[in-house]
Structures are given as C-alpha cells and as structure tokens.
C-alpha positions in Angstrom: 184.6 27.5 -89.0 188.5 26.7 -87.7 191.3 27.8 -90.2 194.0 25.2 -89.2 196.7 26.3 -87.9 200.4 24.5 -88.0 201.4 25.8 -84.9 198.5 24.5 -82.9 199.3 21.2 -80.6 199.4 18.3 -82.6 196.4 16.0 -83.0 195.8 12.7 -84.1 195.6 12.4 -88.4 192.0 11.9 -89.2 190.4 8.9 -90.4 189.9 9.6 -94.2 187.7 7.6 -96.7 189.1 6.2 -99.8 189.6 8.0 -102.7 186.6 6.8 -104.5 185.1 9.9 -105.3 187.3 13.0 -105.7 187.0 16.5 -107.2 190.1 17.8 -109.3 192.4 20.4 -108.6 191.4 23.4 -110.8 193.2 26.6 -110.8 191.0 29.7 -110.1 188.3 27.3 -109.1 189.0 24.4 -106.1 190.3 27.6 -103.4 189.0 26.8 -100.1 185.6 28.5 -100.6 185.1 26.2 -103.1 186.1 23.5 -101.2 183.9 24.1 -98.2 180.8 24.6 -100.4 181.5 21.2 -101.9 181.8 19.6 -98.6 178.7 20.5 -97.3 177.1 18.5 -100.7 179.4 15.4 -100.1 180.8 14.4 -96.4 183.5 12.1 -97.8 184.3 13.1 -101.7 188.1 13.6 -101.4 188.9 17.3 -102.5 192.0 19.0 -104.0 193.3 22.3 -103.8 194.2 24.7 -106.5 197.9 23.7 -107.7 200.5 25.5 -105.4 203.9 25.8 -106.7 206.8 25.1 -104.6 208.2 28.5 -105.2 205.4 30.2 -103.6 205.6 27.9 -100.6 209.4 28.2 -100.3 209.6 31.9 -101.2 206.2 33.5 -100.8 203.2 33.5 -97.9 202.8 30.0 -96.9 199.7 31.1 -94.6 197.8 32.6 -97.6 198.4 29.4 -99.7 197.9 26.8 -97.2 195.4 28.1 -95.2 192.0 25.7 -95.2 189.2 25.0 -92.8 188.8 22.0 -90.7 185.6 20.7 -92.2 187.4 20.2 -95.7 188.9 16.7 -94.8 189.4 14.8 -96.7 191.6 17.6 -98.9 194.9 16.9 -100.5 197.5 19.9 -101.3 198.5 19.6 -104.9 202.1 20.8 -105.5 203.3 21.8 -109.2 207.4 21.9 -108.6 210.5 19.7 -109.9 213.1 20.4 -107.7 212.9 17.1 -105.1 214.4 19.3 -102.3 211.8 22.1 -102.7 209.2 19.8 -103.0 210.1 17.9 -99.7 210.0 21.1 -98.0 206.6 22.3 -99.5 205.2 18.6 -99.0 206.5 18.9 -95.3 204.7 22.2 -94.9 201.4 20.5 -96.3 201.5 17.7 -93.5 202.2 20.5 -91.1 199.1 22.5 -92.1 197.2 19.2 -91.7 196.5 18.1 -95.4 195.7 14.7 -95.6 197.5 13.9 -99.2 200.3 15.6 -101.4 199.7 15.4 -105.0 202.4 16.0 -107.6 200.9 17.8 -110.7 202.3 15.8 -114.1 199.6 16.8 -116.2 199.1 20.7 -116.5 200.0 21.6 -120.3 199.8 25.3 -119.7 203.1 27.2 -121.3 203.4 29.1 -118.2 203.6 25.8 -116.3 206.2 24.1 -118.6 208.4 27.5 -118.1 208.7 26.7 -114.6 209.6 22.8 -115.8 206.6 21.1 -114.3 203.1 20.0 -115.1 202.9 17.5 -118.0 206.1 18.0 -119.2 207.9 16.1 -116.4 206.2 12.7 -118.1 209.3 13.1 -120.3 211.4 12.8 -117.3 209.9 9.9 -115.3 213.3 9.5 -113.4 212.8 13.0 -112.0 209.4 12.3 -111.2 210.4 9.3 -109.1 213.3 11.5 -107.4 210.6 13.8 -106.6 208.5 11.1 -105.2 211.0 9.8 -103.3 212.2 13.4 -101.7 208.7 14.0 -100.7 207.7 10.5 -99.3 210.8 10.8 -97.2 209.8 13.9 -95.7 206.3 13.3 -94.9 204.2 10.3 -93.6 201.0 10.9 -95.5 200.3 9.7 -98.7 201.9 11.2 -102.0 200.2 10.7 -104.9 200.6 11.7 -108.8 198.5 13.2 -111.5 199.3 12.7 -114.8 198.5 12.4 -118.4 198.5 9.3 -120.5 201.4 10.9 -122.7 202.3 14.1 -124.4 202.5 15.6 -127.5 201.9 12.7 -130.3 202.7 9.9 -128.2 200.1 7.0 -128.7 201.4 4.1 -127.3 200.0 2.5 -124.0 203.6 1.7 -123.4 204.8 5.6 -122.9 202.6 5.8 -120.0 203.0 2.1 -118.6 206.4 3.1 -118.5 205.8 6.1 -116.3 203.9 4.4 -113.8 206.2 1.5 -113.4 209.4 3.9 -113.0 207.6 6.5 -110.8 206.3 3.3 -108.9 209.8 2.5 -107.9 209.9 5.2 -105.5 207.2 3.8 -103.5 204.3 6.3 -105.2 201.0 3.7 -105.5 198.2 5.9 -106.1 198.2 7.5 -109.9 195.2 9.6 -111.1 195.5 9.4 -114.7 193.4 12.5 -116.7 193.0 9.9 -119.9 194.2 12.2 -122.3 197.5 13.3 -124.2 198.7 16.5 -123.1 199.8 18.9 -126.2 202.7 20.7 -124.8 202.4 23.1 -127.9 199.8 25.0 -130.0 196.7 24.4 -127.9 195.4 26.2 -124.7 194.8 24.6 -121.4 191.0 24.7 -122.4 191.5 23.2 -125.9 194.0 20.4 -124.0 190.8 19.5 -122.0 188.4 18.8 -124.8 190.8 18.1 -128.2 193.0 15.1 -127.3 190.8 12.0 -127.5 189.9 10.1 -124.0 191.5 6.8 -124.0 189.7 5.2 -120.9 191.0 1.9 -121.8 194.6 2.9 -121.3 193.5 3.6 -117.7 192.0 0.5 -117.3 195.4 -1.1 -118.8 197.2 0.2 -115.9 195.2 -1.3 -113.3 195.3 -4.9 -115.2 199.1 -4.3 -115.5 199.6 -2.7 -111.7 196.9 -4.7 -109.9 198.3 -3.8 -106.2 198.1 0.1 -107.1 195.3 2.8 -106.7 194.3 3.8 -110.1 191.7 6.9 -110.3 190.7 7.9 -113.9 189.7 11.6 -114.5 188.6 13.4 -117.9 185.4 14.0 -119.3 183.0 12.1 -116.4 179.6 13.8 -116.4 177.1 11.4 -115.0 176.8 9.0 -112.3 176.4 6.0 -114.8 179.8 6.8 -116.2 181.3 6.7 -113.0 179.7 3.4 -112.1 181.0 2.1 -115.3 184.6 3.6 -114.4 184.4 2.0 -110.8 183.8 -1.6 -112.5 187.3 -1.2 -113.7 189.2 1.3 -111.3 189.7 2.3 -108.0 188.3 5.9 -108.1 186.9 8.7 -110.2 188.0 12.0 -110.1 185.6 14.5 -111.2 186.9 17.6 -113.1 184.2 20.8 -114.4 181.3 18.7 -114.3 181.5 18.7 -110.4 182.0 22.9 -110.4 179.3 23.7 -113.1 176.8 20.9 -111.7 177.8 20.4 -107.9 174.6 19.0 -106.7 175.6 15.8 -108.7 177.4 15.0 -105.7 174.6 15.1 -103.5 174.2 11.2 -103.4 177.7 10.4 -103.5 178.0 9.6 -99.8 175.5 7.1 -99.8 175.7 5.8 -103.5 179.2 5.2 -103.2 180.5 5.4 -99.6 177.8 3.3 -97.8 176.6 6.8 -95.7 173.0 5.9 -94.1 172.4 9.6 -93.3 170.2 11.6 -95.3 171.5 13.9 -98.3 171.2 17.7 -97.6 168.7 19.2 -100.2 170.0 22.4 -102.0 168.3 24.8 -99.6 170.0 23.3 -96.7 173.6 23.3 -98.5 172.7 27.1 -98.8 171.4 27.7 -95.2 174.7 25.6 -93.9 176.7 28.4 -96.2 175.7 31.3 -94.2 177.3 31.0 -91.2 180.6 30.1 -93.0 180.5 33.3 -95.2 179.4 35.5 -92.2 182.6 34.5 -90.3 184.8 34.7 -93.2 183.5 38.6 -94.0 183.7 39.3 -90.2 187.3 37.7 -89.9 188.7 39.4 -93.4 186.4 42.6 -93.7 185.1 43.9 -96.8 188.5 45.0 -98.1 189.9 41.8 -97.6 187.0 39.5 -98.7 184.2 40.2 -101.2 181.2 38.3 -100.8 181.3 37.1 -104.2 184.7 35.4 -104.0 182.8 32.7 -102.3 179.2 32.7 -104.1 180.7 32.7 -107.6 181.4 28.6 -106.7 178.0 28.6 -105.9 176.1 29.3 -109.2 175.3 26.2 -110.3 173.8 24.3 -107.3 170.3 24.8 -109.2 171.7 23.6 -112.8 168.5 21.4 -114.5 166.2 23.3 -112.2 163.5 25.4 -113.7 164.1 29.0 -112.3 167.9 28.3 -112.2 168.5 31.3 -114.5 166.6 33.7 -111.8 168.7 32.1 -109.1 172.1 32.7 -110.9 171.2 36.4 -111.9 170.2 37.2 -108.3 173.4 36.1 -107.1 175.4 37.7 -109.6 173.8 40.8 -108.8 176.5 43.2 -107.9 174.3 45.8 -106.1 173.3 43.1 -103.7 176.5 41.3 -103.6 177.9 44.6 -102.7 176.0 44.6 -99.3 177.9 41.9 -98.0 175.1 40.0 -96.7 175.2 36.2 -96.9 171.6 36.0 -96.5 171.3 37.0 -100.3 171.5 33.1 -100.8 168.1 32.6 -99.6 166.6 35.9 -101.6 168.1 33.8 -104.4 166.6 30.7 -103.7 163.4 32.5 -103.3 163.8 34.0 -106.5 164.2 30.4 -108.1 161.0 29.2 -106.7 158.9 32.1 -108.0 160.2 32.2 -111.7 160.0 28.0 -111.6 
C-alpha cells in the first residue's frame, strides 16, 4: 500500500474514468482510510478528500493533509479558500502529490467556513470565484472543478445559479457539481442545511440544457440506483453523499452498471479481507500511538446494512476491548458474528 510521495520520480498521469459516479467530500468522513475502503468496493467511482483549507497547506503540515494511497485513484482534492494566490499554491501542491482533480468548495454553509470567507458564501461573489478558478487553472494541468449550491439564503430564482455558472465558466471551468439545495448561511446547522432546504433537481437539469457542453454533476439526497439512473438521463454524473457512507455496498455494482466493467464485483467478505493487509500496513507504519484501529474500521460499520445480523457485525466492530488489541482480523470475527446472528 504505497503512500504517494511528490519527491519521487515523475510518472505519467493515470488514465482516469469519467466522473459518472462519485462520492462527495465529507468532513470527518472521507479521509484516506475511508477512500481506500470505498475503492475496494468500486474501482472506477471518483473519490474526493475532505475539504482542505488553503491555510492548512500554505502554513501547515502538507504531508499530513495531502498524503494518500496509490490505489485511491481516481481521487480529487477539495480545497477551501478564497485567495487566488493561496489557491494556486495549494492546487499546485495537490497536483505534485498526484491528485487527479482540484475541486473548489463553494457549497459548505457552516459558520466556521464562512468566517474564513469561503464555502457557500462565495456564490455571492462569482467574479472572485472566477478569479480563483483562473489562478488554479494557470497553476496546474489537471482539471479544476467547482462544487456549489443552487442558491444562498432566500434566493429562489434559477437565474442566480445560471449566472454564477456562466461567470465562473468564463475562467475556463467546465465541470460543475451541483448540490441541488440552497445554502442557508444563518440559522441552520450544516446538518440542517443538508435536509431542510428543498431539493430542486430541475435547476441542475436546466443548467445542462443551458450549458450543454459543460459537465454537470448532481448531488443531494440521492439514495438508490433507480434515482441514479433517472438523473443520468439528464446529466453527466451523480455524486452520492451520506448514503455512500452509511450504505457503502450500494456501490458494489457501480463498475459493471455504470462503467461497463466485465469483472465480477467483490462480495462483502472479499472487501473485508482486502482491507486486512492495508490495516496491518497502516498499524505497522504509524504504531498504536499514531493510529488506532477504529480510525479505519469506523468507516466500515455500514457495509452490512440491510442484512440480517448487521447489528451484531457493528457491535463486534465497535467493541472497545477488541479494538484495543489492534488486530485487523477483527473484521472477519465481526463477519462471523453476523452469520451466527442472521
């Protein structure tokens, strides 16, 4: 399991699949361990980092924030920031570390993010977003994309998001990931902002009609393959959020269904078995003081969702005494408990 090192000899950029399916950047969830786990379920679905702020890269520990594992490709780095120069520097670092895409966060509504003058509040300043995109595109050769909402606060008109996309596109961005809800900047928590503002998928569909040459990807409230299929009748791609985290085996057939892969999908047990060498290598590299087993296994609790005995699986994988032993084979013990309980 190779941690990518930007100081190593340059290698040709990997050939990456389309962004037809992707897993959204989610704070505290889509870390590198989660992404490796998801990659063992789907080979082609795009994966995104948690948002990394430009300040963390310009002034902080770059290696800690940008290290990832080679098997994660295709993988995108999501940046949070509003200073074009800092974003250019951060994007360049992302490219040097081997990421396949740089994504600018224009959708997070949290007050902490707003205090940093980035996230969803940037939708009120499309020219600044365009300047940021241009600076990043001038700095890197990989794709620069934007993830955004359909509006902010009580803005109800489609014209707002249409004009935002049109102005940002003038800087050369052609891929827009649309979380099809407004962001309420005051009075709602990030969780409430994912649930209370109504979904308006038709706004994303209209963007594709108005900008047919752009790649328009939909995000927000999507939970089933039937819903994915419907969106793909209108749009270029679908980005899953919390459903992919809580029910990750939903992605088991994505390679075959959406990418034409002829290989057989892994079973749940095969995914667990494939994770054992990764976990062992991580524990050996960082030691018990640097990495706890549950920092990896916590992302795997949902793999048995919907199966009889899933609760026994989760209980075993959450047992603090067993986790303290640091044995990756706990995954197989948990799977065995599921079979007994079923």
